[in-house]
ZAMARGU-4260 file (C-alpha; in steps of 0.2 Angstrom, whole numbers, plus 5000, padded with zeros to 4 digits):
<rodrens>
0) 5008/5092/4990 | 5025/5089/4998 | 5042/5086/4989 | 5055/5077/4999 | 5074/5077/4995
5) 5082/5063/5005 | 5099/5071/5003 | 5092/5087/5009 | 5101/5097/4995 | 5086/5102/4984
10) 5067/5104/4985 | 5064/5102/4967 | 5067/5089/4954 | 5083/5092/4945 | 5085/5087/4927
15) 5103/5084/4929 | 5119/5091/4922 | 5137/5086/4919 | 5142/5092/4936 | 5127/5084/4946
20) 5129/5068/4956 | 5119/5053/4950 | 5101/5055/4956 | 5084/5047/4955 | 5067/5055/4955
25) 5053/5045/4962 | 5034/5044/4967 | 5031/5035/4983 | 5015/5027/4988 | 5024/5020/5003
30) 5020/5032/5018 | 5033/5046/5018 | 5040/5041/5036 | 5045/5024/5028 | 5050/5030/5011
35) 5062/5043/5018 | 5071/5029/5028 | 5071/5018/5013 | 5078/5031/5001 | 5091/5037/5014
40) 5097/5020/5015 | 5098/5018/4996 | 5108/5034/4995 | 5119/5028/5009 | 5123/5012/5000
45) 5125/5019/4982 | 5128/5038/4984 | 5113/5041/4972 | 5103/5056/4978 | 5084/5053/4978
50) 5070/5066/4977 | 5052/5060/4979 | 5034/5065/4980 | 5022/5055/4991 | 5004/5051/4984
55) 4990/5039/4987 | 4990/5025/4974 | 4976/5033/4963 | 4984/5050/4963 | 5001/5042/4958
60) 4993/5032/4944 | 4984/5047/4938 | 5000/5058/4937 | 5010/5044/4929 | 4996/5042/4916
65) 4995/5061/4912 | 5014/5062/4911 | 5016/5047/4899 | 5028/5052/4885 | 5037/5065/4896
70) 5039/5056/4913 | 5044/5067/4928 | 5050/5053/4939 | 5061/5037/4936 | 5053/5024/4948
75) 5038/5021/4959 | 5041/5014/4977 | 5027/5005/4985 | 5008/5004/4983 | 4998/4988/4979
80) 5004/4979/4963 | 4987/4981/4955 | 4991/4999/4954 | 5005/4994/4942 | 4994/4981/4934
85) 4981/4994/4930 | 4994/5005/4922 | 5000/4991/4910 | 4987/4995/4897 | 4994/5013/4895
90) 5012/5006/4895 | 5016/5016/4911 | 5030/5005/4917 | 5046/4998/4909 | 5049/4980/4908
95) 5065/4976/4919 | 5069/4960/4929 | 5079/4965/4945 | 5094/4955/4949 | 5086/4949/4965
100) 5070/4943/4957 | 5073/4924/4957 | 5073/4925/4976 | 5055/4931/4976 | 5041/4919/4972
105) 5033/4920/4954 | 5016/4925/4961 | 5023/4940/4969 | 5031/4948/4954 | 5024/4952/4936
110) 5028/4939/4923 | 5031/4953/4911 | 5043/4961/4924 | 5034/4978/4925 | 5033/4977/4944
115) 5041/4967/4957 | 5034/4963/4975 | 5045/4969/4990 | 5032/4966/5003 | 5016/4957/5008
120) 5002/4967/5017 | 4986/4959/5022 | 4971/4969/5027 | 4966/4969/5045 | 4954/4978/5058
125) 4961/4991/5069 | 4950/4995/5084 | 4951/5007/5099 | 4951/4996/5115 | 4943/5010/5125
130) 4929/5011/5113 | 4926/4992/5115 | 4926/4994/5134 | 4914/5008/5134 | 4902/4999/5123
135) 4905/4982/5131 | 4910/4975/5114 | 4924/4962/5108 | 4936/4967/5094 | 4929/4962/5077
140) 4933/4945/5070 | 4922/4945/5055 | 4917/4957/5041 | 4899/4957/5048 | 4904/4962/5065
145) 4907/4980/5058 | 4888/4981/5054 | 4884/4982/5073 | 4874/4997/5076 | 4886/5002/5090
150) 4898/5006/5076 | 4886/5019/5069 | 4896/5035/5064 | 4912/5026/5072 | 4921/5019/5057
155) 4934/5027/5046 | 4942/5019/5031 | 4949/5024/5014 | 4940/5031/4999 | 4941/5020/4984
160) 4943/5035/4972 | 4960/5038/4979 | 4966/5023/4989 | 4973/5006/4985 | 4969/5001/5003
165) 4951/5004/4998 | 4951/4995/4982 | 4959/4980/4991 | 4945/4981/5003 | 4933/4979/4989
170) 4943/4964/4981 | 4942/4955/4998 | 4924/4957/5000 | 4920/4951/4982 | 4931/4935/4986
175) 4923/4932/5003 | 4905/4936/4999 | 4903/4936/4980 | 4902/4952/4969 | 4884/4958/4971
180) 4884/4953/4990 | 4900/4963/4992 | 4892/4979/4986 | 4876/4975/4996 | 4887/4973/5011
185) 4896/4990/5008 | 4879/4999/5007 | 4875/4992/5024 | 4892/4996/5030 | 4891/5014/5024
190) 4878/5018/5037 | 4891/5016/5050 | 4904/5026/5042 | 4910/5042/5050 | 4922/5047/5036
195) 4931/5040/5020 | 4949/5046/5020 | 4960/5050/5006 | 4974/5039/5010 | 4974/5021/5017
200) 4981/5026/5033 | 4971/5041/5035 | 4959/5034/5048 | 4972/5025/5059 | 4976/5040/5070
205) 4958/5045/5073 | 4955/5027/5079 | 4971/5028/5090 | 4965/5044/5098 | 4947/5039/5101
210) 4939/5050/5088 | 4931/5034/5081 | 4930/5016/5085 | 4937/5005/5071 | 4942/5003/5053
215) 4950/4992/5040 | 4969/4995/5035 | 4984/4987/5028 | 4993/4979/5043 | 5008/4990/5040
220) 4998/5005/5045 | 4989/4997/5059 | 5005/4991/5067 | 5013/5008/5065 | 4999/5014/5077
225) 5001/5000/5089 | 5019/5002/5090 | 5017/5020/5095 | 5008/5014/5111 | 4990/5019/5107
230) 4976/5009/5115 | 4972/4998/5100 | 4969/4980/5095 | 4973/4972/5078 | 4962/4958/5072
235) 4959/4948/5056 | 4942/4943/5049 | 4940/4924/5051 | 4929/4924/5035 | 4944/4929/5025
240) 4954/4943/5019 | 4965/4947/5004 | 4982/4955/5004 | 4992/4968/4994 | 5008/4965/4986
245) 5019/4981/4990 | 5028/4983/4974 | 5041/4994/4965 | 5044/4997/4946 | 5053/5008/4934
250) 5043/5022/4924 | 5044/5019/4905 | 5056/5032/4897 | 5064/5036/4914 | 5077/5050/4912
255) 5089/5042/4925 | 5087/5024/4919 | 5103/5018/4926 | 5099/5024/4943 | 5082/5017/4942
260) 5088/5000/4938 | 5100/5001/4953 | 5086/5006/4964 | 5075/4992/4959 | 5089/4979/4960
265) 5092/4986/4978 | 5074/4986/4983 | 5072/4968/4979 | 5088/4963/4987 | 5091/4953/5004
270) 5099/4969/5011 | 5083/4979/5008 | 5072/4965/5016 | 5083/4964/5031 | 5083/4983/5032
275) 5063/4984/5033 | 5063/4970/5046 | 5076/4978/5057 | 5067/4995/5056 | 5050/4989/5059
280) 5043/4994/5042 | 5030/4981/5044 | 5028/4972/5027 | 5031/4953/5026 | 5046/4952/5015
285) 5043/4944/4998 | 5061/4936/4998 | 5061/4918/5004 | 5077/4920/5013 | 5071/4934/5025
290) 5058/4931/5039 | 5050/4942/5052 | 5046/4937/5070 | 5031/4948/5073 | 5016/4936/5076
295) 5004/4948/5068 | 5014/4945/5052 | 5013/4926/5052 | 5003/4923/5036 | 5000/4905/5041
300) 4988/4911/5055 | 4977/4922/5043 | 4963/4916/5032 | 4971/4924/5016 | 4961/4924/5000
305) 4972/4923/4985 | 4967/4936/4972 | 4976/4937/4955 | 4985/4954/4953 | 4980/4955/4934
310) 4962/4953/4939 | 4963/4967/4952 | 4971/4978/4939 | 4957/4974/4927 | 4943/4977/4939
315) 4950/4992/4948 | 4941/5005/4938 | 4925/4995/4937 | 4924/4992/4955 | 4928/5009/4960
320) 4914/5016/4949 | 4902/5004/4956 | 4907/5009/4974 | 4904/5027/4969 | 4887/5024/4961
325) 4880/5011/4972 | 4888/5014/4990 | 4891/5032/4993 | 4879/5041/4982
</rodrens>
């Protein structure tokens, strides 16, 4: 477990004192390489020091649930919105409407203001081009393409017990194929799996280096690999795919509530959206006044399946348990 201090002053969460500068404690589901940039920019803009821990979505939600009543952090950054929705029944998040919320479409934020979307991230296929050439294959363009026997022991993707990317994969399949058919498909897919990874991005580098052939990722993680120059190709399933809403929210009972509100205001601002575009943090901005020019982030060219976030939150535990009991056992 790693703890990061963006201000590089302390390697532990500080409860605060009269002499301490204003500060913020956070859990991040956003990958640490991006979260550190985001928090550093926030500190630069506001002077508020940030300490954060990075977890996968399942781990972060479990910690917040266990810490209910005595929260150890003030905000959560990133992660799919259904993680926040899943925490609503336990009243994990504070209701707060950020100042910039009205510039974000209503379907990309919680009507009760427990979370606000800061980015859109569709799922995609990431495939090693050398693997394709060696096996005389084309990049996958449908879900069923991954059932090809040539992918046997050559797929890596995330574990639904810990990763929001994995639960998003299940939601996609349910919407594309139907519920029972989706789990039947995953049983077949399991025969080609080399490894299920703890985090959503965990299989991306093994694909990049040729350890395995392909996998399913959020576009932000796939583009990170492509932009590093590895021999990979990114494709979308023509039969449809859902997307995650990268979100942020305030933890109920936050000890640094004023700083938490300032952060969520900032993270939903045009300045933040411009920052992630300029720094190739590859989320499609939720704000309608900020655009990205990357063609792989052109949502109009993707067969996107709309999936209600509240439904995802309700189904998250049920589908995860079904995946454990029917797919990987």
